C-alpha positions in Angstrom: 136.7 45.5 87.6 136.3 49.0 86.3 134.0 51.5 88.1 131.2 53.2 86.1 133.3 56.4 86.3 136.3 54.6 84.8 134.0 53.3 82.0 132.6 56.8 81.4 136.1 58.3 81.1 137.4 55.4 78.9 134.5 55.4 76.6 134.6 59.1 76.2 138.3 59.1 75.5 137.7 56.5 72.8 134.8 58.5 71.3 137.0 61.6 71.1 139.8 59.6 69.5 137.3 58.5 66.9 136.1 62.0 66.1 133.1 62.2 68.4 133.9 65.4 70.4 130.5 65.9 72.0 129.8 69.1 74.0 127.0 69.9 76.4 125.2 71.7 73.6 125.0 68.4 71.7 122.7 66.8 74.3 119.7 66.5 71.9 121.9 64.5 69.4 123.4 62.4 72.2 119.9 61.5 73.5 118.8 60.6 69.9 121.8 58.3 69.6 120.8 56.5 72.8 117.3 56.2 71.5 118.5 54.8 68.2 120.4 52.1 70.1 117.3 51.2 72.1 115.3 51.0 68.9 117.9 48.6 67.5 117.6 46.5 70.7 113.8 46.4 70.1 114.4 45.2 66.5 116.7 42.5 67.7 114.0 41.2 70.1 111.4 41.3 67.3 113.8 39.2 65.3 114.5 36.9 68.3 118.2 37.6 67.9 119.4 37.5 71.5 123.1 38.0 70.7 122.2 41.2 68.8 120.0 42.3 71.6 122.9 41.9 74.1 125.1 43.8 71.7 122.6 46.7 71.4 122.2 46.9 75.2 126.0 47.3 75.4 125.7 50.1 72.8 123.0 51.8 74.9 125.3 51.7 77.9 128.2 53.0 75.8 126.2 55.9 74.5 124.7 56.6 78.0 128.2 56.6 79.7 129.5 58.9 77.1 126.6 61.3 77.5 127.0 61.3 81.3 130.7 62.1 81.0 130.1 64.9 78.6 127.4 66.3 80.8 129.6 66.1 83.9 127.3 63.5 85.6 128.8 60.8 87.9 126.5 58.0 86.7 127.5 55.6 89.5 126.6 58.2 92.2 123.3 58.9 90.5 122.4 55.2 90.2 123.2 54.7 93.9 121.0 57.7 94.8 118.1 56.5 92.6 118.4 53.0 93.9 117.9 54.3 97.4 114.8 56.1 96.3 113.5 53.0 94.5 114.0 50.9 97.7 111.4 53.1 99.4 108.8 52.7 96.7 105.9 50.3 97.2 105.5 47.2 95.0 104.7 48.1 91.4 105.1 51.8 92.6 101.6 51.6 94.1 99.8 50.2 91.0 97.6 47.2 91.3 98.4 44.0 89.5 96.0 43.1 86.7 
């Protein structure tokens, strides 16, 4: 199984091969592309198209992995750090259930 770092590198190499040579200065566009994939996932839910929803979640990951690689972020390391922080949070982050 590939690590997240391997996915980041592989996805970015593919993107470059297809003409998407993002630079750090393109962060706004990269974030908009991630947002557009999330919007498409939302549309799939509205249409109750679960296969399309799964496909759009994969697109979100692909865009996110590419963005992280371009920005020099080790996504796997950051996920591990954030997960450790989340483990220390109270249930519902301290909010009361309704």
